[in-house]
C-alpha positions in Angstrom: 0.0 0.0 0.0 2.9 2.3 -0.7 3.0 5.3 -3.1 2.5 3.2 -6.3 -0.8 2.3 -8.0 -2.7 -0.6 -6.3 -3.6 -2.9 -9.2 -5.0 -5.8 -7.3 -7.6 -5.1 -4.7 -8.9 -8.7 -4.5 -9.3 -9.7 -0.9 -7.6 -6.6 0.5 -9.0 -5.7 4.0 -10.1 -2.1 3.7 -11.8 -0.1 6.4 -14.0 2.9 5.2 -14.4 5.5 7.9 -17.7 7.3 7.8 -21.1 6.8 6.1 -21.5 10.0 4.1 -21.1 11.7 0.7 -17.6 10.2 0.3 -17.8 7.1 2.4 -20.7 5.3 0.7 -19.2 5.7 -2.9 -15.8 4.6 -1.6 -17.3 1.5 0.0 -19.2 0.7 -3.2 -16.1 1.2 -5.4 -13.8 -0.8 -3.3 -16.3 -3.7 -2.9 -16.7 -3.6 -6.7 -12.9 -4.0 -7.1 -12.9 -7.1 -4.9 -11.8 -5.7 -1.6 -13.2 -6.9 1.7 -14.8 -3.7 3.0 -15.8 -2.8 6.5 -17.4 0.5 7.1 -17.2 2.1 10.6 -19.4 5.0 11.6 -19.8 7.1 14.8 -23.5 7.6 14.5 -26.2 4.9 14.8 -29.4 6.8 13.9 -32.2 5.9 11.5 -30.5 7.3 8.4 -27.2 5.5 9.2 -29.1 2.2 9.7 -30.8 2.6 6.3 -27.5 3.3 4.6 -25.9 0.4 6.4 -28.7 -2.0 5.2 -28.1 -0.9 1.6 -24.4 -1.6 1.8 -24.8 -4.9 3.7 -27.1 -6.1 0.9 -24.0 -5.9 -1.3 -21.8 -7.8 1.1 -20.1 -4.9 2.9 -19.7 -5.2 6.7 -21.0 -2.1 8.6 -20.2 -1.3 12.2 -22.4 1.6 13.5 -21.8 3.5 16.7 -18.1 2.6 16.8 -15.9 4.8 14.7 -12.9 4.6 17.0 -11.9 0.9 17.0 -9.6 -0.4 14.3 -11.1 -3.5 12.8 -8.8 -6.5 13.0 -6.8 -7.2 9.9 -7.2 -3.8 8.4 -4.6 -3.1 5.7 -5.8 0.4 4.6 -8.3 3.0 5.9 -10.2 5.2 3.5 -11.6 8.1 5.5 -14.2 10.8 5.0 -12.3 14.1 4.8 -13.9 15.6 7.9 -12.7 13.0 10.4 -10.0 14.6 12.6 -6.4 13.3 12.5 -6.4 12.8 16.3 -9.3 10.4 16.3 -8.4 7.1 18.1 -9.1 5.1 14.9 -6.2 6.9 13.2 -3.9 6.8 16.2 -4.4 3.0 16.3 -3.7 2.9 12.6 -0.5 4.8 13.1 0.7 2.4 15.7 -0.2 -0.6 13.5 1.5 0.9 10.4 -1.8 1.1 8.5 -2.0 3.9 5.9 -4.9 6.3 5.9 -6.2 7.8 2.6 -9.0 10.1 1.9 -11.5 9.8 -1.0 -9.3 12.1 -3.1 -6.2 9.9 -2.6 -8.3 6.9 -3.6 -9.6 8.6 -6.7 -6.0 9.7 -7.6 -4.8 6.1 -7.3 -7.6 4.7 -9.3 -7.1 7.1 -12.3 -6.6 5.1 -15.5 -6.9 1.7 -13.7 -9.2 0.4 -16.4 -6.7 1.2 -19.2 -8.1 4.7 -20.0 -5.9 7.7 -20.3 -5.8 9.4 -16.9 -7.0 13.0 -17.1 -4.6 15.5 -15.5 -5.9 17.6 -12.6 -5.9 21.4 -12.3 -6.3 21.9 -8.5 -7.6 24.8 -6.5 -7.5 25.4 -2.7 -7.7 28.4 -0.3 -9.8 29.6 2.5 -12.3 31.4 0.3 -13.2 31.5 -3.4 -12.4 27.8 -4.2 -15.8 26.8 -5.7 -16.2 30.0 -7.8 -12.7 29.7 -9.1 -13.1 26.0 -10.0 -16.4 26.7 -11.8 -14.8 29.6 -13.7 -11.9 27.3 -14.6 -14.3 24.6 -15.9 -16.2 27.2 -17.9 -12.9 28.4 -19.5 -11.8 24.9 -20.3 -15.1 24.1 -21.9 -14.9 27.3 -24.0 -11.6 25.9 -25.3 -13.4 22.8 -26.5 -12.0 20.5 -23.8 -14.0 17.8 -22.0 -14.0 18.7 -18.4 -15.9 18.9 -15.1 -15.8 20.8 -11.9 -15.2 18.1 -9.2 -13.9 17.4 -5.7 -15.2 19.4 -2.7 -17.8 20.9 -5.0 -20.5 18.2 -5.2 -19.4 15.9 -8.0 -17.5 13.0 -6.5 -14.0 12.6 -7.7 -14.5 8.8 -7.7 -17.4 9.3 -10.1 -15.3 11.5 -12.3 -12.4 9.1 -12.4 -14.4 5.8 -12.7 -17.6 7.0 -14.6 -18.3 6.3 -18.2 -17.5 9.8 -19.4 -13.9 10.4 -20.4 -12.3 13.8 -19.6 -9.4 15.7 -21.1 -8.7 17.5 -17.9 -10.4 18.0 -14.5 -11.0 21.2 -12.5 -10.6 20.0 -8.9 -11.6 21.9 -5.7 -9.8 20.6 -2.7 -10.3 21.4 1.0 -7.6 21.4 3.6 -9.2 18.2 5.0 -9.0 16.4 1.6 -5.4 17.5 1.1 -4.4 16.3 4.6 -5.4 12.7 3.5 -4.0 12.8 0.0 -0.2 12.2 0.3 0.5 11.1 -3.3 -1.6 13.6 -5.2 0.4 15.3 -7.9 -1.5 18.0 -9.9 -0.6 19.3 -13.4 -0.9 22.8 -11.9 -2.4 24.2 -8.7 -3.5 27.4 -7.0 -3.7 28.5 -3.4 -6.1 31.5 -3.5 -5.6 32.9 0.0 -4.9 31.8 3.6 -6.8 32.9 6.6 -7.5 31.2 10.0 -10.2 28.6 9.4 -10.9 25.0 10.7 -8.2 25.5 13.3 -10.1 23.2 15.7 -9.6 20.4 13.1 -5.9 21.1 12.2 -4.7 22.1 15.6 -2.8 25.2 14.5 -2.5 27.8 11.7 0.9 26.2 10.7 -0.7 22.8 10.3 -3.6 24.3 8.3 -1.2 26.1 6.0 0.9 23.0 5.5 -2.1 21.0 4.5 -3.1 23.6 2.0 0.5 23.7 0.7 0.3 20.0 -0.2 -1.6 21.0 -3.3 1.7 22.3 -4.8 3.7 19.0 -4.2 4.9 17.5 -7.5 3.2 20.2 -9.7 4.5 19.9 -13.3 3.8 23.3 -15.0 2.6 26.1 -12.6 2.2 26.8 -8.9 -0.3 29.8 -8.9 -0.2 32.1 -5.9 -1.7 35.3 -4.7 0.8 38.2 -4.7 -1.4 40.0 -2.0 -1.1 37.0 0.3 2.6 36.3 1.1 1.7 33.0 2.9 0.6 31.5 -0.5 4.0 32.5 -2.1 5.8 31.0 0.9 4.0 27.7 0.3 5.2 27.7 -3.3 8.8 28.3 -2.1 8.5 25.3 0.3 7.0 22.9 -2.3 8.9 20.1 -3.9 7.9 20.4 -7.6 9.0 18.9 -10.9 11.9 20.4 -12.8 10.7 23.4 -14.9 7.5 24.1 -12.9 7.1 27.8 -12.5 5.7 30.1 -9.8 3.0 32.3 -11.3 1.4 35.1 -9.3 -1.9 36.9 -9.8 -2.5 40.5 -8.7 -5.3 43.1 -8.9 -2.6 45.6 -9.9 -0.4 45.7 -13.1 1.4 42.3 -13.5 5.1 41.9 -13.5 6.8 39.1 -15.5 5.4 35.6 -14.6 2.2 37.2 -13.3 -1.4 37.8 -14.4 -3.0 41.1 -13.4 -5.2 44.1 -14.3 -4.3 47.1 -16.5 -6.9 49.8 -17.3 -9.8 47.4 -16.7 -8.3 44.5 -18.7 -7.2 41.1 -17.4 -3.6 40.7 -18.7 -1.2 37.7 -18.9 2.5 38.2 -18.6 3.3 34.6 -17.6 2.2 32.4 -20.5 3.5 34.5 -23.4 6.7 34.6 -25.4 9.3 36.9 -23.8 7.2 37.8 -20.7 9.7 40.5 -19.8 8.5 42.6 -22.8 5.1 41.2 -23.9 1.6 40.8 -22.4 -1.5 39.1 -23.6 -5.0 40.6 -23.1 -7.4 37.9 -21.8 -10.7 39.6 -20.9 -12.2 42.8 -19.5 -13.1 43.3 -15.9 -16.7 43.7 -17.1 -16.6 40.1 -18.3 -16.4 38.9 -14.7 -19.7 38.4 -12.8 -19.8 40.1 -10.3 -16.8 42.4 -10.9 -16.0 42.6 -7.1 -12.3 42.7 -6.3 -12.1 39.3 -4.8 -14.0 37.8 -7.7 -11.5 39.4 -10.2 -8.8 37.6 -8.2 -10.7 34.3 -8.6 -11.0 34.9 -12.4 -7.2 35.6 -12.6 -6.4 32.4 -10.7 -8.7 30.4 -13.0 -7.2 32.1 -16.0 -3.7 31.3 -14.8 -4.5 27.5 -14.4 -6.2 27.4 -17.8 -3.3 29.2 -19.5 -0.9 26.7 -17.7 -2.8 24.0 -19.5 -2.4 25.8 -22.8 -5.8 27.3 -23.3 -5.9 30.3 -25.8 -6.7 33.8 -24.6 -10.1 33.9 -26.4 -11.3 30.9 -24.4 -10.5 32.7 -21.1 -12.8 35.6 -22.2 -15.5 33.4 -23.6 -15.4 31.1 -20.5 -15.7 34.1 -18.1 -18.5 35.6 -20.0 -20.6 32.4 -20.0 -19.9 31.7 -16.2 -22.8 32.5 -13.8 -22.1 32.4 -10.1 -23.9 30.1 -7.7 -26.8 31.3 -5.6 -25.9 33.0 -2.3 -22.5 34.2 -3.6 -22.9 38.0 -3.8 -26.3 37.5 -5.5 -28.2 40.6 -6.2 -31.8 39.9 -5.0 -33.6 43.2 -5.7 -33.6 47.0 -5.6 -36.2 48.5 -3.3 -36.5 52.3 -3.0 -33.1 52.8 -4.5 -31.4 50.4 -2.1 -29.7 47.2 -3.5 -30.2 44.0 -1.5 -27.4 41.4 -1.9 -27.2 37.9 -0.6 -23.8 36.6 0.3 -24.9 34.0 2.8 -22.0 31.8 1.6 -19.7 34.2 3.5 -19.5 31.9 6.5 -16.1 33.2 7.9 -14.5 36.6 8.4 -12.2 36.4 5.4 -15.1 35.8 3.0 -17.2 38.6 4.7 -14.3 41.0 4.4 -14.0 40.3 0.6 -17.7 40.9 0.3 -17.8 44.1 2.3 -14.9 45.4 0.2 -17.1 45.3 -2.9 -19.5 48.1 -1.9 -19.1 51.7 -0.8 -21.9 52.2 1.6 -23.4 49.2 3.4 -26.0 48.2 5.9 -24.5 44.9 7.0 -26.6 41.9 8.3 -24.2 39.6 10.2 -24.0 36.9 12.9 -24.5 33.2 13.5 -22.0 30.6 14.8 -18.5 32.1 15.0 -16.6 28.8 15.0 -13.9 30.3 17.2 -13.4 33.4 15.0 -12.6 36.9 16.2 -14.0 40.0 14.4 -11.7 42.9 15.3 -9.8 43.0 12.0 -13.1 42.7 10.1 -14.7 45.6 12.0 -11.7 47.8 11.7 -11.3 47.2 7.9 -15.0 47.7 7.2 -15.8 50.6 9.6 -15.6 53.3 6.9 -18.1 51.5 4.6 -20.8 50.8 7.2 -24.0 52.9 7.3 -25.3 50.5 10.0 -25.3 46.9 11.2 -28.0 44.5 12.1 -26.9 41.5 14.2 -28.6 38.1 14.5 -27.6 34.7 15.7 -25.9 32.9 18.7 -22.5 34.7 18.6 -23.6 38.2 17.6 -22.2 39.7 20.8 -18.6 39.0 19.5 -19.3 41.1 16.4 -21.1 43.8 18.5 -18.1 44.1 20.8 -15.6 44.3 17.9 -17.8 47.1 16.3 -17.9 49.0 19.6 -14.1 48.9 19.7 -13.4 49.8 16.1 -16.5 51.5 14.7 -18.2 53.1 17.7 -20.1 55.7 15.6 -21.8 53.0 13.4 -25.4 52.4 14.6 -26.0 48.7 15.5 -29.3 46.9 15.9 -28.9 43.8 18.0 -31.8 41.3 17.5 -31.9 39.0 20.4 -33.3 36.2 18.3 -32.0 32.9 16.8 -35.3 31.7 15.3 -35.6 31.6 11.5 -38.2 34.4 11.5 -35.5 36.7 12.7 -34.4 37.3 9.2 -37.6 39.1 8.2 -37.1 41.5 11.2 -33.4 41.9 10.3 -34.2 42.9 6.7 -36.9 45.4 8.0 -34.4 47.0 10.4 -31.8 47.2 7.6 -34.3 49.0 5.4 -34.9 51.5 8.1 -31.1 52.2 8.3 -30.5 52.3 4.6 -30.4 55.4 2.3 -30.8 55.4 -1.5 -27.6 54.3 -3.1 -26.7 52.0 -0.2 -26.4 48.2 -0.3 -28.0 46.0 2.3 -25.6 43.1 2.4 -26.1 39.7 4.1 -22.5 38.6 4.7 -22.8 36.9 8.1 -19.1 36.1 8.7 -20.5 33.1 10.6 -21.9 29.6 10.0 -25.7 29.2 9.9 -26.5 26.1 11.9 -27.7 28.0 15.0 -30.7 29.2 13.0 -30.8 27.5 9.7 -30.0 24.0 8.2 -27.3 25.6 6.0 -26.2 28.8 4.4 -28.5 28.2 1.4 -31.6 28.2 3.6 -30.3 31.4 5.3 -29.9 33.0 1.9 -33.3 31.9 0.8 -34.9 33.4 4.0 -33.1 36.7 3.2 -34.4 36.7 -0.4 -38.0 36.0 0.8 -37.8 38.8 3.3 -36.5 41.2 0.6 -39.4 40.2 -1.7 -41.8 41.0 1.1 -40.4 44.5 1.3 -41.0 45.1 -2.4 -44.5 43.5 -2.5 
């Protein structure tokens, strides 16, 4: 079970950790390859029992309510990405010399196992912007006539992409820090780290460990390691990476690009990395107005996507056409409506401070709706950075006091409405309060900087509640 391809799975004892979006496909695939599969799962609820019954009907062994004990004879563990490295199961595996892979590692090892050409991966990670960048990248690759898909941490299982009937030329792959932690042999064609900010530190244990896992995406890159010139930590990760001979560091910047960079000049996205004589020449790729929405952080996403596509050899015209045909997902800086001269924008996807800061930077005068579950975050930097843009703030959710206190320290003159509510109906009151604070020309922005689970099932439901409340205003 070393670093090479595993060609014979027949009779191998494999333990799959976790019944979930990655665990169930992994168990099915491994069983289909002839492995003896045991699934272990912490939970033992009705849903888990139904999933277990389905797998057991195939001949897979399932142990519910015991995700910590290493099954006897285990030769390999394939884990759901969210299971923490300090879990007793993995500590026992370490003592027994049993390797632990994630679903991404499994997919990487299974590429081309049936004799087909293995499609190269263009990989994207970072604290924020991953999904949008990968979708932009896939749109650009399609515009170049390539068979591709946006896969990974984005909804389409990498196992399905690697083993499904459709053959791809290249894959646009979103990877989380969790997935990278469990993917030791992954080697991308080219990869980008968009940004680094404290997130998931409860899982990784420290910022250094989090950054190191993100940096794994650069290991063994063949053509380009794409980094953010405005975020030195991403460039440091490139310097530390062990890449193939000839692989280049390529920066992206919202300013004018230097050699080996992509950037912006007079409203035009420009490439000075993938051109002949990059010290003298530049290639126009697209206009800022081709990017939807043209907020600064989204321009950065577009430049990162363009850099990866250009690393793969895509022509400039495909970058422009791909960006023009891309439409962002719901709840990502989505314009809901204009009511009485005020724009209402849903960025419910901004579930951490870094994402909220990017969102707030896109508008001049804002009534900000924020709050939820802080996940250990602090809000001083966000409050200080955004103070000059804030007309007012409406706070909801369990940890709203943390934001209120940061605003009192760094933006004491900004009016704050603190809604002492965590029920789903609070959103309607929040939007009504925001309307009262707003003036024509302002933007009412839902960018919570927090997770949603204190009030809503997920950020989508939170965004939907905001949109419904806005429509009631305009009714």
